[in-house]
C-alpha positions as CSV (number, residue, x, y, z in Angstrom):
1,M,23.9,-117.2,-47.6
2,Q,24.0,-113.2,-47.5
3,A,22.5,-111.0,-50.2
4,R,25.3,-108.4,-51.2
5,P,24.4,-105.4,-51.8
6,S,23.5,-104.1,-55.2
7,R,25.9,-101.4,-56.7
8,A,24.3,-98.7,-58.8
9,H,26.5,-99.2,-62.4
10,S,26.4,-95.4,-64.3
11,W,27.6,-98.0,-67.3
12,V,24.3,-99.4,-69.6
13,S,24.9,-101.9,-72.2
14,G,26.3,-100.2,-75.7
15,N,26.5,-96.8,-74.0
16,T,30.7,-96.8,-74.6
17,P,33.0,-94.0,-75.2
18,A,33.5,-95.1,-78.9
19,A,30.0,-95.4,-79.5
20,A,29.2,-92.2,-78.6
21,A,31.3,-90.6,-80.8
22,T,30.2,-93.2,-83.3
23,A,26.4,-91.6,-82.8
24,A,28.4,-87.9,-82.6
25,L,29.8,-88.5,-86.1
26,L,27.1,-90.2,-87.9
27,L,24.8,-86.9,-86.8
28,A,27.7,-84.4,-88.1
29,T,28.0,-86.1,-91.2
30,A,23.9,-86.6,-92.3
31,C,23.6,-83.1,-92.3
32,G,24.3,-82.3,-95.5
33,G,27.3,-81.8,-98.0
34,S,27.2,-78.3,-99.0
35,Q,29.2,-75.7,-96.8
36,E,27.8,-72.9,-98.2
37,P,25.9,-70.8,-96.3
38,V,21.5,-71.6,-96.3
39,A,20.2,-68.9,-98.4
40,E,17.5,-66.6,-96.4
41,A,14.4,-67.6,-96.4
42,T,12.1,-64.5,-98.7
43,P,9.8,-63.1,-96.1
44,Y,5.8,-63.4,-96.2
45,R,4.3,-60.1,-98.0
46,D,0.8,-60.4,-97.2
47,P,-1.0,-58.6,-100.4
48,G,-3.5,-56.5,-98.4
49,Y,-6.3,-57.8,-100.6
50,V,-8.3,-61.3,-101.5
51,E,-10.1,-61.8,-104.9
52,A,-13.6,-63.6,-105.6
53,G,-15.8,-63.8,-108.3
54,D,-15.8,-60.7,-109.9
55,Y,-15.1,-58.0,-106.3
56,R,-12.0,-57.7,-104.4
57,L,-12.0,-57.2,-100.8
58,H,-8.9,-54.9,-99.5
59,Y,-7.6,-54.9,-96.0
60,A,-5.6,-53.2,-93.6
61,L,-4.8,-52.8,-90.0
62,T,-3.1,-50.0,-88.5
63,P,-1.8,-48.5,-85.7
64,A,-3.9,-45.4,-84.5
65,R,-1.2,-43.1,-84.1
66,D,0.4,-43.8,-87.3
67,L,-3.1,-41.5,-89.1
68,P,-3.0,-38.2,-89.3
69,A,-4.8,-36.5,-87.3
70,A,-7.1,-34.5,-89.5
71,I,-8.3,-38.4,-90.9
72,A,-8.2,-39.9,-87.6
73,G,-10.6,-37.1,-86.2
74,S,-13.4,-37.1,-89.4
75,Y,-13.6,-40.5,-88.4
76,D,-13.7,-39.9,-84.6
77,I,-10.8,-42.0,-83.2
78,L,-8.4,-41.6,-80.3
79,Q,-4.8,-41.7,-81.9
80,R,-4.0,-43.8,-78.8
81,P,-0.8,-45.9,-78.5
82,N,-2.7,-49.1,-78.1
83,L,-5.2,-48.9,-80.8
84,A,-5.3,-50.6,-84.3
85,V,-7.6,-49.3,-87.1
86,L,-9.0,-51.8,-89.9
87,T,-10.1,-50.9,-92.6
88,V,-12.1,-53.4,-95.4
89,A,-13.2,-52.1,-98.6
90,I,-15.0,-53.9,-101.4
91,A,-14.4,-53.2,-105.0
92,P,-15.3,-54.6,-108.4
93,R,-11.9,-56.6,-109.9
94,D,-12.5,-54.9,-112.8
95,A,-12.0,-50.5,-111.9
96,R,-14.5,-49.4,-115.4
97,A,-17.4,-51.8,-113.7
98,D,-20.4,-50.2,-112.0
99,P,-20.3,-51.3,-108.7
100,D,-23.3,-52.8,-106.8
101,V,-22.3,-53.7,-103.4
102,T,-25.2,-52.2,-101.9
103,G,-26.5,-55.1,-100.2
104,A,-22.6,-56.3,-99.0
105,R,-22.0,-57.4,-95.5
106,V,-19.0,-57.8,-93.6
107,E,-18.3,-59.9,-90.8
108,A,-14.5,-59.5,-88.9
109,T,-13.7,-61.5,-85.3
110,A,-10.2,-60.6,-83.2
111,V,-8.6,-63.5,-82.7
112,S,-6.3,-63.6,-79.3
113,L,-3.2,-66.1,-79.0
114,M,-5.6,-67.8,-76.6
115,G,-8.0,-68.3,-78.9
116,L,-10.9,-66.0,-77.5
117,R,-12.9,-64.8,-80.2
118,E,-14.2,-61.6,-80.5
119,P,-16.5,-59.6,-82.9
120,L,-15.4,-56.6,-84.0
121,A,-17.9,-53.6,-84.6
122,L,-17.8,-52.5,-88.0
123,E,-19.2,-49.2,-89.5
124,R,-19.8,-48.8,-93.1
125,R,-18.5,-45.7,-94.9
126,D,-19.4,-45.7,-98.4
127,A,-16.5,-44.2,-101.1
128,P,-17.0,-44.0,-104.2
129,G,-16.6,-46.8,-106.3
130,A,-16.4,-48.9,-103.0
131,A,-18.1,-49.8,-99.8
132,T,-16.0,-49.1,-96.6
133,W,-16.3,-50.5,-92.9
134,I,-14.0,-49.1,-90.1
135,A,-14.0,-50.4,-87.3
136,T,-11.3,-50.6,-84.0
137,V,-9.6,-53.4,-81.8
138,E,-7.1,-52.8,-79.1
139,V,-3.8,-54.2,-79.2
140,R,-1.1,-55.1,-77.0
141,H,2.6,-55.0,-77.4
142,R,4.3,-57.4,-79.0
143,V,1.3,-59.8,-78.9
144,P,0.1,-61.5,-82.1
145,L,-3.2,-60.4,-83.0
146,T,-5.2,-62.1,-85.7
147,I,-8.2,-60.3,-87.5
148,E,-11.0,-63.1,-89.2
149,I,-12.4,-61.1,-92.3
150,E,-15.7,-62.9,-94.5
151,A,-17.4,-60.8,-96.8
152,R,-20.6,-61.1,-99.0
153,V,-21.0,-58.5,-102.5
154,A,-25.0,-61.0,-102.5
155,P,-26.4,-62.9,-100.6
156,Q,-25.8,-66.0,-103.5
157,G,-22.5,-64.5,-104.3
158,P,-18.8,-65.8,-103.2
159,S,-17.5,-65.2,-100.0
160,L,-14.7,-62.8,-99.8
161,R,-12.6,-64.7,-96.5
162,A,-8.9,-62.8,-95.4
163,R,-7.3,-63.7,-92.2
164,L,-3.9,-61.3,-91.0
165,T,-2.3,-61.3,-88.6
166,R,0.1,-58.4,-87.0
167,E,2.3,-58.1,-84.3
168,F,2.8,-54.2,-82.9
169,R,5.3,-53.0,-80.6
170,L,4.0,-50.0,-78.5
171,E,7.6,-48.4,-77.4
């Protein structure tokens, strides 16, 4: 007995045009009953500070070119398009309180999209009523940059932590 060559069939059991139409109809009706457009989500707005204990940690990441020339010059910051300035300040929550931030410590780390971590060199510049730290960080066009900040006013005090992500348009 001679074997017949097998022929490939595009048909699979249960795969009929009627079954495909029924599946498409079920998917379309399962998407919801309302014909009204979905409301737009409220954009996230970073408050620019975190609080712990009696203190508040303020932070900002600003393009160096956005700083007024007099301010950038007073901190020896070059106003390059690919440079951002991180500013971190610790102040008491109650503005009338006498701040004791002499022992405060702050660490900041830049985290790339690939997960590479680079500690930032923070320079302390105290201002009346607050301790302030400044660092510069290189940025790239439309590449998100995450900054992680951890601070303590006293060694045994609560930790103030913040994480911010920004994307810069350098054009």
